[in-house]
Phi, psi and omega in degrees: 000129181291151179281171180297324180292322177295318178295320178297316178296319179294320178295320178294323177297318177300318179292324177293322177292330180283334186303312179295325181293331179298324182266325184285321182303305178297329177294320179292321177296317177300317178298321180296319180287335177281340182243051180291342183281350181266165179282343184272005185305308185290326178294315180294322177296318179295319178297318178296319178293321178295321177297317179294318177295322177296321178295317179295319179296314180294323177295318179299313180296320180295314179294323178296316178296319180295316179292327175295324180285327181282319181252081184296121181239106180290122184254000000 
């Protein structure tokens, strides 16, 4: 079983991985809406949405790991 410090480090890593996606995802979505005249519009839009969903998932996992490390609950 990992220690509290290991869980805290893992949670921070998840948040660090989510940080670029937080900024890149909306930029890609904006780019997709500005280039509606191209054939790649829907593909770029889907990639941007996946990036935003990935950022939310990583943030959720990171915050969950951090709270698990702070509020130790013996299971």
